[in-house]
N, C-alpha and C positions, 0 to 999 in steps of 0.2 A: 125909597126902595128903586123904585124909576126910575128918580134921576141919577144915581151910583148905578148903573147896568146903563142908561142911555153913556154916560159918561166912561168907562166902563168899554162900551162897543165903538167907542171914536179910537183913531189913531191916536198914540199918546204922543207929546211933544218932545222935543231930545233932549229938551232939561230935567226931562225925567226919565226918561229911559236910557237914557246915555249915565246917570249916577246910578239906577237899578243894575246898569251889565257891569259898572266897575267895581259895586258891590260885591255882587256874586263873582265880577277875576281876583278882587282881592282875598275874597274870603277862601275862595280852591287854593289860592296860592300860599295863603298861609294855611291851609290843613295838608299841602301837599300833592293834591291834584289838577292834572290840568280836563283839560275839558275839548272834549269832540265827542262828536253825533257819530260819524260814521267809525267810532271803536264798539259802539255796540254789539254790529251786527260782529267781528269779531268775536265779541266777548258770546252772544246766541251762538254763532260756528262753535266757540268751543265748549257752552255748556252741552249741546247735541251730539260731543263725543268729536266734531272734528280733528280735534289733537294727535286721535290713534294712529290718524294718515297721514296729518301736515302738520312739522314745527311746526308755523306760520301759530295756529291754532293752539298749542300745545298751552298753554302758560294755567298760570292760578287766577281762574276767572272769578272767585269769589272777593276777591280783591277791587271788581267795578260793578258791584251790585251797585254801589251808587246809580253808577252813569245810567243802568236799566232803570233806576225809580225816576230817574229823569228822563229816560224817552215814553216813558208811561206818562211822565206830566206830559210832556209834549200831544201826546193822542189823546190824552183827557184833556186840558186845554183846548185843542183844536175840535173834540167834540162837541164841549160847553161853547165854544165861540161858534163853532155851526146851527146848533142846534138854539142856543137864548142868546146872542150878542152881533146877530147878523142883521147891515140896517138892512131898514124894508126898502131902500131908496135904491137907483142901481149905484155902481159905481161909476162917481162924478170923476169922466177922462177927458182931456183939452180933446179942445174943439178940430184940432192940428194931428191930434195922434187918431182920434178915431178915422180921418180925412183916411190919411196914410193905410192905418190899416184896412177902411176896405177897398183901396185902391188894388190890391192885393186877394180881397171876396174876403178877408176877414169880420166877419159882421163885429159887431158891437156887443159884449155881452147884455142878454137883455135883464134877469133877475139871480144871475152866478157873479161869482171874481173872477171867472174867465170864459172867456169866447169857447161856444159847445163847440163851434165848425172847429176846432185846434183841438181841445180837449174834451174829448167824451167814447165812449165806445166804439162810435159807427165812423169819428174822424178814425181812429186807430187802421181802418182798411183799408184808407187812401195812402196813396203815397208818403203824399203831404205829413201826415197824421206819423203813419210809420216810422219817419225818418225824424220829427222833432220828439215823438214819445220814446218806442222804440232805441235808432241807434243815441239819440240824445242822452238818454236813459244809460244804456250803456256807456259812452264817453262820459256822463260823469261816475259812473261807480270805477270803471277802469283810470280815470283822471286821479281818482279816488285815491283810489292806492296807490295810483305811481307816485303822486306828492305825501303818503305817507298820514294823509288824515283829509277834511273833508274842510271847507269854507270855514264852517265856524271854528272849527279847532285850531287853523294854522290864522284863520284875522284877527280872531278870539282873544285864544286860552296861548296859541305862538307867539301875536306880538305882545302879549303881558308878559309871557316868557324870555320876550329879547333875543327869540332864537332866530337869527338868522338864514335857513333854511327856512321856518314860516314867513320870512320878508321876500326873500324869494319867491315861495309859491304862491301869496298873495298876489305878486307882481305880476307872477304867468299870470293868475286866475283874471286879474283886472284887465290883462294886455290879451287873454283871448276871449273873453265876451265881450270886448269894443271888437275886433278881429273879427270874432262871427255874429254880432249883432250888425254891424256895415254892410259886410261881403258876402254873407254865408247865408242869413237869416233873408235878406230881401227873395233871393234865391228861391229858398225853398219854399218860401211862403207864394211865390208867382206859380209855382208846379202845379 
C-alpha cells in the first residue's frame, strides 16, 4: 500500500497522464459534453438565482450537474493530495531558478509548494502581494469571461472540438503568459 501511495504522489509521466486526458476528452466528445472549469461559476450563480437579474445566468443549470460533480472532485482530489500525498521533501527546483528568485527577494519554499513570501495572508497586505493575488486574480477572471472560457476549457476541450475561437484563445493565453513572465513579473517581483 505504501508503494502505491508513493507512486501516486509523484508526478505522473506524460505517457500515463496524456492518454488519460485523451480518454476523458474522447468520452466527453462521445457523450456530447464540453469541459471547462469556469462554466461551474456560471452554473453556481444560476443555482443561486442570478438568472432573475442577468440573462447570462438564465439557463437550465441542471444540464451542467455533471460539471459540478467534476468541480467537487477537484476539491476532494486537492484535499486528498494535500493531506496524504504531499511529498515530505522540499520541492526540487533548478538552482538557476532559485538564484533568479533570490535576486528578486523571493525565498525558496521550505515545506510547501509555493513561496510564502508571495502566497500568504501576510503578503496580501504588501503592494507586491496585492498586485499578484488580487489584481492577478481579477485579470484571470476577467480574461476567462472575455475569452468565453478558461485555459482548461479552451486548451483541452475547445481544441479537441477543433474550435477556431479556442485556437485563438490558446495562442493568446500563451503569448500573454510569455509577455507577463518576461516583462511584467520581474518588475512586480522587484517591488
